[in-house]
Phi, psi and omega in degrees: 000133184284163177297322180297314181293327176295320181296322180295327182279345181281122182299135179282133180289131179294143180308330179297327185263358180284144180251114179295163175303151187308315183295314179295318179300318181297314181297315180294325178293318178299321178300319177296320179297318179297318180293332185269334198299311184300314180296330181285312187279343183289332181292308176298329176296315181293319180294318178297319179294316181295330181262356178070041181281159179284169179299317180298316180294323178295317178300319179296319178299317181297313181293321177297321179296312180298315181300313183285329174301319178296316178296315181298322180294319176296320178299317184284320186273322180273310174076161173201152181048238179250028182243128178098129186277349178059046174234164179287076183237126175272138176259136178215169180290133182281133177290343178303331187273350188301303184297312177300322180295315177300317179299317179297315180298319179289320179296323181291338183247016180067028178088358183273339181075198181098175185294341183294340179276349183294321180302320177292323177300312183289329174299315180291326178293318179299312182293319180295323177296316178297319177300314181298317179300315184286327185275349185312311184294340184256001188297324181302332182284340179249006182298330181290350174279356181233063179288174180306328181296326177283309181299314180298320178295316182295314182294319179296314178299316180302311181298316183292316183291325180291340176299336176295324176295317178299317180299320178297320178292321181296320182266002185054031180053034181282146174281146178075211184285125180288164179292137182297327180295321178298318179296320180295320177300315183294313180295322177297317178297314179298320178298320177298316180299315181295316181296319178297317180293330181283318191253352182241144176239177177070216188297318181301323179296330182282343181248032181301317180296317179298318179296321177299316179295316182295311182292318179298318178292322179297318177296316179297325178293317180295327182271001177078021181262004173206167183213148176258027178300329179295336180292317180290329181282334183291151180292155179284333184212140179191137180246130177296140181252150180304138176055044182301326184264013177120163180293132182300146171243159190233129177233130183301315182295320178296320180295315180298319179301317181286328176295323176299317177302315183290327177296317177296319180297323179297321178295318179296318179298320178302314178296319180295321181293318176299320179296315179296319179298321178295319183294317185269354177080038176239133179289132180262123180250167179306324181294330178292320177297318178299318179296320181292318182289324174301318179297319175303313182297313180295319179295322178294318177300314176299322178301319178294328179281321186260024171068035176238206191223182184295147186244150176207175176289143179263112185295327182297329179283331172296321175297325179293325177298317178297319183293314184274339184062021174266107190262359184293128176287343180286337172296316178292323177297322176298321175299322178297320178297317179298320179295322177298319178298313178299326183290345178255014178244091182305333179297327177295319177293325180293325176300314180294321182295338181284353179297125180300146182303315181295326176297315177300319180296321178295320179291317181292332176301316179294318181295312185288326176296324179291329175296315177299321180296320177299320177298317179295319177298322179294318180292337179293341178273356184265140178282093182279358169285344174285117185302329180295315179295318182295325178292319179300310183294309184298314182294315182296313178297320180298313179295320179298316179293324178302313181291323181292320181282330180230073183297340179296346177302330180304329182295343180287335185269160176299157183305322184291340183261353188292331177298324180292320189257005179266354180237125178298324179297313181296317178298314180297317180296312180298319181297315181296316181296312182295315180294325176297320177296317183295315186278330189240349188228351182258136174056213181288348182270002183275001181088014180288342172280106193268322184203179179240131181285174179299333179276001178087010181272130175280131183233157182259186187293329178296318180293326177297318180296338181270354180295146170282170186302314184295317180294320180298313181296318180296317183296319185254017184298335183286353182290334182232159183275072175092340181277135182246343185299327178296325180287323179297321180285326176294325178301327182290349181269006179302155357278162179254132183292323182196182181299316177301326178292322177295315179298318180296321180296321179293314180296319179297322179298323179291312190282346181250009183283171175296155183300317182296321178294318180297317180297320179295322180296313180297322182294341181282354181263145178286147175282170187298322182297318178296320184293317185282339181265355178278151174282176187301317182292318179294320180299322179291332180283326183267343180203127181266023182296153176296336178081187182212141176296345180295338183265008177266148173058041178281144176280168177300325178295320178297313181299319180296322180294319180292320179297318180296316180297315181297322180292315179297321180296312182295324179295322183278321189250352179057040175204163183287150177281097182256134180214138173285130182247122175267170182294332186264359179292142176254163179299321181298319180292326179296313180296314181300319180293321179295318178296321178297321181290337177296337180279351180291158168287157180305319181290321178296314183292329176301318179290322179296315180299320180294322177296320178300319177298318178297322179295319178298315178298319178297321179294317178297322178296319178300320177293321179299316179295317180297320180294332179278348184249120182304325180293320180296317181290331181299310180289327181296315180294323178296319180297315181295326182294341182274350185283000000 
């Protein structure tokens, strides 16, 4: 056998598993630590500030956080057994937990704060970590309880309420008019962060917050408003010990509050893992999500033991992987080792503790505002013309702000309930989760009425599961333009747990079919030019899409542009230009999206077109479910009456 043939038979190591040379690995690992550092240390700083901890206690929290971050990153990137997704993912303390942790600590001490509240905090973290570890394999089954309307509401609430912590740091919690110098420090730090993000790209852009903290602290040092005296006083070496702040105590309300945090974190981790998988070119399966969430749970449990906090994937480091195109998980593992080393050097924690409070407030203002922005972006994907969604968002945000603006309201409730109602984030999260259950999952209002039969009878998911193949295909035949094979294969997946499971079965049938069947399915749809030039009756005959107001009142120039785009598309890809149109799409976005798709490779665009077909079927299915549900038709008719 020749050397060449032997090489061909040797499996190629995936870039994720390749180990760079030691020098390159070290430099790349340090870069990950720098990108991660500000986001990592700001959480213990904020919690220490909110609870009024001493400088020595704050330094210990910072070092414990860094030490445990390193261990958590190794668990996630290296992995063992069924724990860890084995992708280049950094683990860090989640900002989602900041407000609930402060609320638990204050509730445990009667509002006085201090180190006495930490045992109850760590007790709730330990139980929440264990819960996360155990529930990981089953999380996919409850994921539908956390749709974008819930996640977006929680993230928006979280970001807005946490801005109060930033305001406290900026003003040093002073009564009356704050010192002008404090305001200048905060605005200067925020200004540096904004300028770095505006004028720098690449690695420097990813460490804008770190640069803001460094420059702001340097100015304060020059002006004599801070000191690094604590660095000389701190020990050269020190390892955090389990339960350093006391034996954990357990409160049911505190535990439930922290479990809610971890449920939100699990959803975030799911998105981060899919993003990382796309970047490095690895297909993500349900078992990978389970492995990642198990790592979150184990790391969080260790955090409760080692005096740290709940852990999740750090999105900024996933962005750094995309930026550098270095996909090796061993680079991230190297960053974990560096963090462990930093975690046993108290002097490193003392340097961070010396950051002036207003400088920290300016940096956290940028971070927390970005959390709120992510929430708003998530809510932008939600149909807020649906009265159910608008009630969920409005009520949850209103209650969360009420508690945030008037925290003394918690005193009205019994002691056991005060942990729930003393945090705007917890109130907002619970409200969104409960209202989502009420509007979409309970009784006949949960969407269990899936469709209407030919006789006009509304039926639920159980009746759908009892249909024979022919009846099933006839009932749902309007989902596709004449093709029946996706429905025939979806029928074979009976029984269906609920309407989302039925929709998933139909979409899976489309996306897993043979290539020839998929191509034939796409070809059965009209291209955009045909759709916009047909009259209303013809359009309804060739496509049952809900349509878009963007296609109304087009000028001759607009029609010509769509025809030209459709012709260029058909010439390059030999298939019709098919696109799912939402109610909020504009003509400009349709054209822009079509032009962007022209740059795809034929194989890539084939997958995109197939996904568009699945989206169209999903939209039709959503309308079918709404029509079978009196609540759904109520808001739809109201919306139509306004046109």
